[in-house]
VOBA-1610 file (N, C-alpha, C; in pm, whole numbers, padded with zeros to 5 digits, always signed):
BEGIN
Unk+00084-00119+00000Unk+00000+00000+00000Unk+00088+00125+00000Unk+00030+00236-00038Unk+00107+00359-00041Unk+00139+00405+00100Unk+00251+00473+00115Unk+00287+00526+00244Unk+00195+00641+00277Unk+00167+00658+00408Unk+00080+00767+00446Unk+00130+00831+00574Unk+00093+00956+00594Unk+00137+01030+00712Unk+00046+01002+00829Unk+00105+00980+00947Unk+00028+00963+01069Unk+00044+01083+01160Unk+00101+01191+01109Unk+00130+01306+01192Unk+00003+01374+01238Unk+00007+01427+01361Unk-00106+01505+01412Unk-00117+01631+01329Unk-00241+01671+01291Unk-00257+01786+01203Unk-00207+01917+01261Unk-00197+01926+01395Unk-00155+02054+01454Unk-00008+02055+01491Unk+00065+01950+01455Unk+00209+01946+01482Unk+00284+01974+01353Unk+00376+02067+01358Unk+00452+02102+01240Unk+00546+01987+01205Unk+00540+01941+01082Unk+00626+01831+01040Unk+00770+01876+01033Unk+00862+01782+01065Unk+01004+01814+01060Unk+01050+01828+00915Unk+01151+01906+00895Unk+01208+01918+00762Unk+01279+01789+00728Unk+01302+01760+00598Unk+01369+01638+00559Unk+01504+01620+00626Unk+01580+01730+00641Unk+01711+01720+00703Unk+01701+01684+00850Unk+01600+01743+00920Unk+01578+01712+01061Unk+01534+01567+01078Unk+01442+01521+00989Unk+01394+01385+00997Unk+01507+01286+00977Unk+01597+01318+00884Unk+01709+01228+00855Unk+01800+01215+00976Unk+01822+01325+01046Unk+01909+01321+01164Unk+01844+01244+01278Unk+01711+01243+01282Unk+01639+01178+01392Unk+01626+01027+01373Unk+01658+00973+01257Unk+01637+00832+01228Unk+01759+00749+01265Unk+01736+00639+01338Unk+01841+00544+01369Unk+01840+00435+01263Unk+01947+00427+01186Unk+01955+00327+01080Unk+01942+00186+01134Unk+02003+00161+01251Unk+01996+00027+01309Unk+01853-00010+01345Unk+01778+00089+01397Unk+01637+00064+01431Unk+01556+00038+01305Unk+01587+00112+01198Unk+01520+00090+01071Unk+01540-00053+01021Unk+01663-00101+01033Unk+01692-00237+00988Unk+01616-00341+01070Unk+01613-00322+01201Unk+01542-00416+01289Unk+01393-00419+01256Unk+01335-00302+01234Unk+01192-00295+01201Unk+01164-00355+01064Unk+01255-00335+00970Unk+01237-00394+00837Unk+01238-00546+00846Unk+01326-00601+00928Unk+01331-00746+00947Unk+01202-00796+01011Unk+01153-00723+01112Unk+01030-00763+01180Unk+00911-00762+01085Unk+00901-00659+01002Unk+00791-00651+00905Unk+00801-00761+00800Unk+00923-00793+00759Unk+00941-00901+00662Unk+00896-01035+00719Unk+00931-01062+00843Unk+00889-01186+00909Unk+00737-01189+00925Unk+00679-01072+00956Unk+00533-01065+00973Unk+00461-01099+00843Unk+00523-01070+00729Unk+00460-01099+00600Unk+00485-01243+00554Unk+00558-01320+00635Unk+00593-01457+00597Unk+00549-01552+00707Unk+00426-01603+00703Unk+00372-01686+00811Unk+00459-01805+00850Unk+00527-01866+00753Unk+00611-01982+00783Unk+00746-01948+00841Unk+00776-01820+00849Unk+00904-01777+00903Unk+01015-01773+00800Unk+01130-01718+00839Unk+01244-01704+00749Unk+01373-01738+00823Unk+01469-01792+00752Unk+01601-01816+00808Unk+01682-01687+00802Unk+01794-01686+00872Unk+01881-01569+00870Unk+01929-01541+00728Unk+01964-01646+00657Unk+02013-01627+00520Unk+01904-01571+00428Unk+01781-01616+00449Unk+01671-01564+00367Unk+01649-01416+00394Unk+01653-01378+00521Unk+01638-01236+00557Unk+01750-01154+00494Unk+01871-01205+00503Unk+01986-01136+00446Unk+01970-01115+00297Unk+01922-01216+00227Unk+01906-01209+00082Unk+01792-01115+00043Unk+01680-01128+00111Unk+01563-01049+00074Unk+01582-00900+00103Unk+01651-00867+00212Unk+01671-00727+00248Unk+01807-00674+00207Unk+01888-00763+00147Unk+02021-00724+00101Unk+02104-00664+00214Unk+02103-00736+00328Unk+02179-00694+00444Unk+02291-00793+00470Unk+02397-00745+00530Unk+02506-00832+00571Unk+02452-00937+00668Unk+02495-01061+00655Unk+02439-01168+00737Unk+02469-01149+00885Unk+02584-01092+00918Unk+02614-01067+01059Unk+02520-00962+01117Unk+02484-00863+01036Unk+02386-00763+01078Unk+02252-00828+01106Unk+02213-00922+01022Unk+02087-00994+01041Unk+02090-01075+01170Unk+02202-01141+01198Unk+02215-01218+01322Unk+02197-01128+01444Unk+02267-01014+01444Unk+02258-00922+01557Unk+02115-00869+01573Unk+02052-00833+01463Unk+01916-00778+01469Unk+01818-00882+01517Unk+01827-01004+01464Unk+01736-01110+01504Unk+01756-01150+01650Unk+01879-01150+01696Unk+01905-01180+01837Unk+01846-01073+01927Unk+01850-00948+01881Unk+01789-00840+01958Unk+01638-00861+01968Unk+01574-00894+01855Unk+01430-00920+01854Unk+01396-01043+01936Unk+01481-01146+01928Unk+01458-01270+02001Unk+01464-01247+02151Unk+01562-01173+02196Unk+01577-01144+02339Unk+01458-01066+02393Unk+01404-00975+02312Unk+01291-00893+02354Unk+01158-00964+02338Unk+01156-01081+02274Unk+01032-01157+02259Unk+00951-01123+02136Unk+01010-01045+02044Unk+00935-01007+01924Unk+00944-01112+01814Unk+01041-01202+01823Unk+01047-01316+01731Unk+01083-01440+01812Unk+01056-01555+01753Unk+01097-01683+01811Unk+01174-01761+01705Unk+01267-01845+01750Unk+01344-01927+01657Unk+01295-02071+01665Unk+01247-02123+01552Unk+01199-02260+01546Unk+01317-02357+01535Unk+01296-02484+01570Unk+01404-02583+01556Unk+01461-02589+01415Unk+01379-02553+01316Unk+01425-02555+01177Unk+01519-02440+01144Unk+01531-02346+01237Unk+01614-02228+01212Unk+01535-02111+01157Unk+01406-02129+01135Unk+01322-02020+01085Unk+01279-01930+01203Unk+01276-01801+01175Unk+01229-01704+01275Unk+01084-01666+01242Unk+00999-01668+01346Unk+00859-01631+01333Unk+00827-01526+01438Unk+00709-01465+01428Unk+00670-01365+01526Unk+00664-01425+01666Unk+00706-01349+01766Unk+00712-01398+01903Unk+00596-01351+01990Unk+00597-01389+02119Unk+00485-01362+02209Unk+00464-01215+02242Unk+00563-01130+02217Unk+00545-00988+02246Unk+00452-00921+02145Unk+00439-00980+02026Unk+00351-00922+01923Unk+00205-00925+01966Unk+00151-01040+02014Unk+00013-01039+02063Unk-00008-00942+02179Unk+00094-00924+02261Unk+00084-00829+02372Unk+00062-00688+02318Unk+00141-00649+02219Unk+00125-00516+02160Unk-00010-00502+02092Unk-00053-00609+02023Unk-00182-00605+01957Unk-00295-00588+02059Unk-00286-00661+02170Unk-00389-00649+02274Unk-00389-00508+02333Unk-00269-00454+02355Unk-00260-00318+02409Unk-00322-00217+02313Unk-00298-00236+02183Unk-00357-00147+02083Unk-00509-00158+02084Unk-00561-00281+02085Unk-00705-00300+02082Unk-00772-00240+02205Unk-00701-00241+02319Unk-00758-00181+02439Unk-00767-00030+02427Unk-00682+00030+02344Unk-00694+00175+02325Unk-00822+00210+02250Unk-00879+00112+02179Unk-01003+00138+02107Unk-01122+00145+02200Unk-01101+00119+02331Unk-01209+00134+02428Unk-01261+00277+02426Unk-01172+00371+02394Unk-01214+00510+02384Unk-01247+00544+02240Unk-01365+00600+02218Unk-01406+00639+02084Unk-01351+00778+02054Unk-01340+00807+01925Unk-01289+00935+01880Unk-01391+00992+01782Unk-01503+01045+01837Unk-01615+01079+01749Unk-01602+01208+01673Unk-01520+01298+01720Unk-01527+01433+01664Unk-01459+01442+01528Unk-01519+01523+01440Unk-01454+01552+01313Unk-01352+01664+01329Unk-01358+01734+01441Unk-01257+01832+01474Unk-01156+01763+01566Unk-01030+01746+01523Unk-00932+01675+01605Unk-00920+01730+01746Unk-00926+01863+01763Unk-00911+01920+01896Unk-01024+01874+01988Unk-01144+01856+01931Unk-01256+01805+02008Unk-01225+01667+02061Unk-01159+01584+01978Unk-01127+01448+02018Unk-01038+01446+02139Unk-00934+01532+02141Unk-00842+01530+02255Unk-00916+01570+02382Unk-01005+01665+02374Unk-01080+01709+02491Unk-01178+01603+02537Unk-01230+01524+02441Unk-01330+01423+02475Unk-01270+01308+02552Unk-01142+01281+02535Unk-01080+01165+02599Unk-01097+01170+02750Unk-01077+01288+02809Unk-01083+01301+02954Unk-01223+01278+03008Unk-01325+01289+02922Unk-01462+01275+02968Unk-01517+01135+02950Unk-01440+01044+02889Unk-01491+00910+02860Unk-01460+00817+02976Unk-01561+00752+03038Unk-01537+00659+03148Unk-01447+00544+03102Unk-01357+00499+03192Unk-01262+00394+03156Unk-01332+00262+03127Unk-01451+00238+03187Unk-01519+00110+03170Unk-01608+00106+03046Unk-01615+00215+02975Unk-01707+00224+02863Unk-01667+00129+02750Unk-01761+00047+02700Unk-01728-00041+02586Unk-01699+00041+02462Unk-01612-00009+02378Unk-01574+00064+02258Unk-01686+00062+02155Unk-01673+00151+02060Unk-01770+00157+01951Unk-01774+00025+01876Unk-01658-00034+01851Unk-01654-00160+01778Unk-01720-00272+01857Unk-01706-00273+01989Unk-01771-00374+02071Unk-01922-00361+02065Unk-01972-00238+02070Unk-02116-00216+02068Unk-02177-00250+01932Unk-02101-00227+01825Unk-02158-00244+01692Unk-02119-00375+01624Unk-02036-00455+01688Unk-01993-00581+01626Unk-02110-00673+01591Unk-02214-00688+01676Unk-02327-00773+01636Unk-02394-00728+01507Unk-02398-00598+01485Unk-02458-00545+01362Unk-02369-00576+01244Unk-02237-00569+01262Unk-02145-00607+01155Unk-02162-00755+01120Unk-02176-00839+01222Unk-02197-00982+01198Unk-02323-01005+01116Unk-02429-00934+01152Unk-02556-00948+01081Unk-02543-00903+00936Unk-02475-00792+00914Unk-02455-00742+00778Unk-02372-00839+00696Unk-02267-00891+00754Unk-02182-00988+00683Unk-02258-01116+00652Unk-02340-01159+00746Unk-02418-01281+00725Unk-02521-01264+00614Unk-02588-01148+00613Unk-02689-01124+00509Unk-02627-01112+00370Unk-02517-01039+00364Unk-02455-01012+00234Unk-02357-01120+00192Unk-02312-01199+00290Unk-02206-01299+00265Unk-02079-01232+00211Unk-02053-01111+00263Unk-01934-01036+00226Unk-01869-00980+00353Unk-01741-00946+00349Unk-01675-00886+00466Unk-01740-00752+00502Unk-01756-00729+00632Unk-01813-00603+00681Unk-01707-00531+00765Unk-01712-00397+00760Unk-01607-00317+00823Unk-01669-00202+00903Unk-01594-00157+01004Unk-01630-00038+01080Unk-01507+00050+01089Unk-01524+00179+01062Unk-01412+00273+01070Unk-01459+00402+01135Unk-01365+00475+01191Unk-01396+00604+01250Unk-01273+00693+01251Unk-01289+00816+01298Unk-01176+00908+01309Unk-01097+00878+01434Unk-00965+00878+01421Unk-00877+00861+01536Unk-00745+00931+01508Unk-00707+01023+01597Unk-00586+01102+01578Unk-00588+01173+01443Unk-00705+01218+01400Unk-00714+01291+01275Unk-00703+01207+01151Unk-00711+01073+01167Unk-00702+00982+01053Unk-00823+00887+01053Unk-00862+00842+00935Unk-00965+00739+00924Unk-00900+00606+00959Unk-00951+00541+01063Unk-00890+00417+01111Unk-00992+00304+01108Unk-00951+00191+01053Unk-01036+00071+01050Unk-01037+00009+01188Unk-01157-00007+01247Unk-01167-00050+01386Unk-01225-00189+01404Unk-01287-00246+01302Unk-01341-00382+01315Unk-01360-00442+01177Unk-01341-00573+01169Unk-01365-00649+01046Unk-01438-00777+01083Unk-01545-00807+01012Unk-01617-00934+01027Unk-01631-00993+00888Unk-01589-01117+00870Unk-01593-01175+00736Unk-01639-01319+00738Unk-01723-01358+00642Unk-01763-01498+00631Unk-01645-01584+00589Unk-01656-01712+00615Unk-01543-01803+00595Unk-01492-01803+00451Unk-01583-01795+00353Unk-01542-01811+00213Unk-01494-01682+00149Unk-01522-01568+00212Unk-01493-01439+00149Unk-01356-01387+00190Unk-01298-01307+00103Unk-01169-01246+00131Unk-01185-01095+00148Unk-01119-01044+00249Unk-01123-00899+00271Unk-01037-00829+00166Unk-01044-00698+00161Unk-00961-00620+00070Unk-00814-00646+00103Unk-00733-00678+00005Unk-00590-00704+00032Unk-00522-00587+00102Unk-00440-00618+00202Unk-00364-00515+00271Unk-00442-00441+00378Unk-00565-00486+00406Unk-00649-00419+00505Unk-00646-00499+00637Unk-00640-00427+00749Unk-00635-00491+00880Unk-00688-00393+00984Unk-00722-00443+01103Unk-00768-00356+01210Unk-00654-00261+01248Unk-00684-00133+01248Unk-00582-00032+01273Unk-00530+00032+01147Unk-00573-00018+01030Unk-00527+00036+00901Unk-00569+00182+00888Unk-00474+00264+00847Unk-00502+00406+00820Unk-00452+00436+00680Unk-00530+00401+00583Unk-00488+00416+00445Unk-00535+00546+00384Unk-00538+00548+00254Unk-00576+00667+00179Unk-00728+00685+00180Unk-00777+00776+00262Unk-00921+00792+00280Unk-00991+00834+00152Unk-00919+00901+00061Unk-00983+00947-00063Unk-01014+00831-00158Unk-00957+00711-00128Unk-00967+00601-00224Unk-01059+00488-00178Unk-01118+00499-00061Unk-01209+00391-00018Unk-01339+00447+00037Unk-01441+00365+00035Unk-01576+00410+00070Unk-01585+00460+00213Unk-01522+00391+00307Unk-01526+00433+00447Unk-01467+00573+00464Unk-01352+00593+00404Unk-01287+00723+00415Unk-01368+00834+00351Unk-01422+00805+00234Unk-01498+00909+00162Unk-01625+00948+00238Unk-01692+00849+00298Unk-01816+00883+00369Unk-01785+00962+00496Unk-01674+00932+00564Unk-01639+01008+00683Unk-01593+01149+00647Unk-01523+01164+00536Unk-01486+01297+00490Unk-01609+01376+00448Unk-01703+01309+00384Unk-01822+01377+00333Unk-01904+01441+00443Unk-01903+01383+00562Unk-01981+01436+00673Unk-01896+01513+00774Unk-01774+01546+00737Unk-01688+01630+00820Unk-01707+01776+00782Unk-01661+01864+00869Unk-01674+02007+00840Unk-01584+02045+00724Unk-01622+02145+00645Unk-01537+02190+00533Unk-01396+02225+00577Unk-01383+02285+00696Unk-01250+02324+00745Unk-01164+02201+00772Unk-01227+02097+00827Unk-01150+01976+00855Unk-01111+01905+00726Unk-01202+01900+00629Unk-01170+01839+00500Unk-01055+01913+00434Unk-01059+02045+00440Unk-00951+02126+00383Unk-00818+02092+00450Unk-00822+02079+00582Unk-00700+02046+00657Unk-00651+01906+00621Unk-00744+01812+00611Unk-00707+01674+00579Unk-00642+01667+00441Unk-00702+01732+00343Unk-00648+01727+00207Unk-00514+01799+00197Unk-00494+01899+00282Unk-00365+01968+00282Unk-00254+01877+00336Unk-00291+01782+00420Unk-00193+01692+00480Unk-00174+01562+00402Unk-00262+01533+00307Unk-00257+01405+00238Unk-00261+01425+00086Unk-00161+01373+00020Unk-00161+01376-00126Unk-00265+01277-00178Unk-00329+01311-00287Unk-00428+01221-00348Unk-00353+01124-00440Unk-00303+01019-00380Unk-00219+00922-00451Unk-00305+00827-00535Unk-00262+00802-00656Unk-00334+00709-00744Unk-00295+00565-00707Unk-00394+00487-00665Unk-00372+00348-00628Unk-00417+00252-00737Unk-00516+00293-00814Unk-00562+00217-00931Unk-00596+00318-01040Unk-00635+00268-01155Unk-00674+00357-01265Unk-00799+00436-01232Unk-00878+00389-01134Unk-01005+00455-01101Unk-00996+00546-00979Unk-00881+00555-00916Unk-00867+00640-00798Unk-00888+00786-00835Unk-00966+00858-00754Unk-00988+01000-00776Unk-00867+01076-00722Unk-00796+01143-00810Unk-00674+01213-00768Unk-00681+01364-00792Unk-00793+01410-00847Unk-00812+01554-00866Unk-00898+01608-00753Unk-00847+01709-00688Unk-00914+01762-00569Unk-01057+01808-00598Unk-01076+01876-00709Unk-01209+01925-00744Unk-01307+01810-00760Unk-01264+01704-00828Unk-01350+01588-00848Unk-01381+01518-00716Unk-01282+01512-00626Unk-01306+01449-00496Unk-01408+01529-00417Unk-01396+01661-00417Unk-01492+01744-00344Unk-01633+01728-00400Unk-01644+01715-00532Unk-01775+01689-00593Unk-01829+01554-00549Unk-01740+01455-00541Unk-01779+01322-00495Unk-01829+01327-00350Unk-01759+01400-00265Unk-01800+01411-00125Unk-01936+01479-00113Unk-01960+01579-00197Unk-02090+01647-00196Unk-02201+01549-00236Unk-02176+01467-00336Unk-02274+01367-00380Unk-02302+01266-00270Unk-02197+01222-00201Unk-02211+01125-00093Unk-02298+01181+00018Unk-02272+01306+00058Unk-02350+01368+00165Unk-02496+01381+00126Unk-02521+01401-00003Unk-02658+01416-00052Unk-02732+01283-00057Unk-02664+01176-00104Unk-02732+01047-00122Unk-02728+00958+00002Unk-02635+00985+00094Unk-02633+00911+00219Unk-02546+00788+00222Unk-02466+00764+00121Unk-02375+00650+00119Unk-02265+00677+00016Unk-02156+00600+00026Unk-02047+00616-00069Unk-02016+00484-00137Unk-01958+00495-00256Unk-01920+00378-00334Unk-01773+00389-00373Unk-01700+00283-00352Unk-01563+00271-00401Unk-01568+00177-00520Unk-01548+00232-00639Unk-01553+00153-00763Unk-01410+00119-00807Unk-01352+00021-00742Unk-01215-00022-00773Unk-01115+00092-00757Unk-01141+00182-00663Unk-01053+00297-00642Unk-00936+00264-00549Unk-00957+00169-00458Unk-00851+00128-00365Unk-00777+00005-00416Unk-00853-00088-00471Unk-00794-00214-00516Unk-00869-00262-00640Unk-00797-00303-00742Unk-00859-00350-00866Unk-00949-00470-00839Unk-01062-00473-00910Unk-01159-00583-00902Unk-01236-00588-00771Unk-01221-00486-00687Unk-01292-00483-00559Unk-01371-00354-00546Unk-01497-00367-00507Unk-01583-00251-00481Unk-01620-00249-00333Unk-01666-00134-00288Unk-01702-00119-00147Unk-01816-00018-00134Unk-01906-00044-00040Unk-02016+00047-00009Unk-02008+00084+00138Unk-02031+00210+00171Unk-02024+00254+00311Unk-02134+00355+00339Unk-02178+00359+00464Unk-02280+00454+00508Unk-02244+00505+00647Unk-02289+00626+00681Unk-02252+00686+00811Unk-02334+00631+00927Unk-02271+00632+01044Unk-02337+00593+01170Unk-02343+00717+01257Unk-02464+00752+01303Unk-02483+00875+01378Unk-02519+00846+01524Unk-02484+00941+01612Unk-02522+00928+01752Unk-02654+01002+01775Unk-02694+01012+01902Unk-02822+01072+01936Unk-02829+01219+01898Unk-02712+01283+01889Unk-02709+01426+01851Unk-02697+01445+01700Unk-02696+01336+01626Unk-02687+01345+01481Unk-02546+01354+01427Unk-02446+01345+01515Unk-02307+01350+01471Unk-02268+01217+01408Unk-02190+01222+01300Unk-02140+01100+01237Unk-02022+01050+01320Unk-02043+00936+01385Unk-01942+00880+01475Unk-01851+00780+01405Unk-01903+00716+01299Unk-01830+00608+01233Unk-01893+00582+01098Unk-01842+00482+01030Unk-01900+00438+00903Unk-01894+00286+00898Unk-01996+00228+00838Unk-02006+00083+00820Unk-01997+00054+00671Unk-01932-00056+00635Unk-01913-00086+00492Unk-01907-00237+00468Unk-01922-00273+00342Unk-01894-00408+00295Unk-01809-00396+00169Unk-01727-00498+00143Unk-01652-00505+00019Unk-01691-00631-00056Unk-01673-00627-00190Unk-01717-00739-00272Unk-01655-00727-00410Unk-01668-00830-00490Unk-01617-00825-00627Unk-01689-00714-00703Unk-01614-00638-00779Unk-01672-00521-00845Unk-01783-00556-00944Unk-01779-00676-01003Unk-01883-00712-01099Unk-02021-00727-01033Unk-02023-00745-00900Unk-02151-00759-00829Unk-02224-00625-00819Unk-02152-00515-00837Unk-02214-00384-00823Unk-02323-00363-00926Unk-02301-00409-01048Unk-02402-00391-01153Unk-02514-00494-01140Unk-02486-00609-01082Unk-02585-00716-01074Unk-02677-00705-00953Unk-02622-00666-00839Unk-02708-00654-00721Unk-02668-00536-00633Unk-02623-00429-00698Unk-02579-00311-00625Unk-02687-00249-00539Unk-02810-00238-00593Unk-02918-00176-00517Unk-02947-00252-00389Unk-02947-00386-00398Unk-02974-00467-00280Unk-02863-00452-00178Unk-02737-00450-00223Unk-02624-00434-00132Unk-02627-00297-00065Unk-02661-00192-00140Unk-02673-00058-00082Unk-02778-00059+00028Unk-02891-00125+00001Unk-02999-00133+00100Unk-02952-00202+00228Unk-02870-00305+00214Unk-02820-00378+00331Unk-02726-00290+00414Unk-02640-00215+00348Unk-02547-00128+00420Unk-02623-00016+00490Unk-02720+00044+00422Unk-02800+00150+00483Unk-02879+00097+00602Unk-02929-00024+00588Unk-03003-00087+00699Unk-02912-00106+00820Unk-02791-00155+00797Unk-02695-00175+00906Unk-02657-00042+00971Unk-02640+00062+00890Unk-02604+00193+00943Unk-02718+00249+01030Unk-02842+00226+00987Unk-02957+00271+01069Unk-02962+00195+01201Unk-02937+00064+01195Unk-02935-00016+01318Unk-02824+00030+01411Unk-02707+00059+01356Unk-02596+00106+01437Unk-02627+00241+01500Unk-02689+00330+01422Unk-02728+00460+01475Unk-02830+00445+01586Unk-02924+00353+01570Unk-03024+00328+01673Unk-02958+00276+01800Unk-02857+00190+01784Unk-02783+00139+01899Unk-02714+00252+01974Unk-02656+00346+01903Unk-02588+00458+01968Unk-02688+00552+02036Unk-02808+00561+01982Unk-02910+00647+02044Unk-02956+00591+02178Unk-02933+00462+02202Unk-02971+00402+02330Unk-02878+00443+02441Unk-02757+00494+02405Unk-02660+00537+02505Unk-02710+00662+02573Unk-02676+00675+02701Unk-02713+00796+02775Unk-02638+00915+02717Unk-02700+01033+02718Unk-02635+01152+02662Unk-02495+01175+02717Unk-02472+01149+02848Unk-02342+01177+02905Unk-02236+01083+02850Unk-02279+00966+02800Unk-02184+00870+02744Unk-02138+00912+02606Unk-02209+01002+02542Unk-02175+01039+02407Unk-02116+01180+02400Unk-02080+01233+02516Unk-02018+01366+02518Unk-01879+01360+02459
//
């Protein structure tokens, strides 16, 4: 997937020269090795890592031993290195951060809201997961939930039937190019003009497929259409041969808190698009109704 910025919108980005001075090459190599192992379920030997990353084999040994000691990788009897027990710990810690919702389209609102959220409050994804399951079961397609977090569109839940495949490269916590997928477009469409302007100033409209919208004027027109019709469509804009439909989820005050979506083969859009749109809109209404059941103080 294309690289994307995770910087807070109100923090001035470092200049290229400053960023270069701040980077530890050794840490970069260790992280590159860890990501390579993560992409290889069966694990890799030291020699394989050395060859694939074009690193000196002694460097690979030192890096892998560092990861091994810290628990981020394990060494199998075969000599292959696989992800270690510290990875699930980090994943669990990340998922626990989702206990706090980030509803505001204004990033500053989000930071202020954190202090007001009770620690025991179930996350948005926990409350809406049954609805995602129902949507996935009805459509027999993967269902997704996303919301704003740290000024970025973040994927917060995925539910998929056994036979279906999710969009390649997508995972819980993914913060990809919002202009190129239905979830991102629907959340942008219901954000304030000032926030959209800020978001677009921070993110280049990168072309991911031949159908990706990369002209700012066209994207703004698309967002206006989405806000008018109440749902968004990704027509192979993020990934070739894959389409996606998304609709907004509102709280009791009418604020768009999240978006629900399904993905499917793009050829299904012409054959049963209307029915799929109806299913996504139905799920979004159910999710909005679920949020309206929350006490007003819980949605502050």
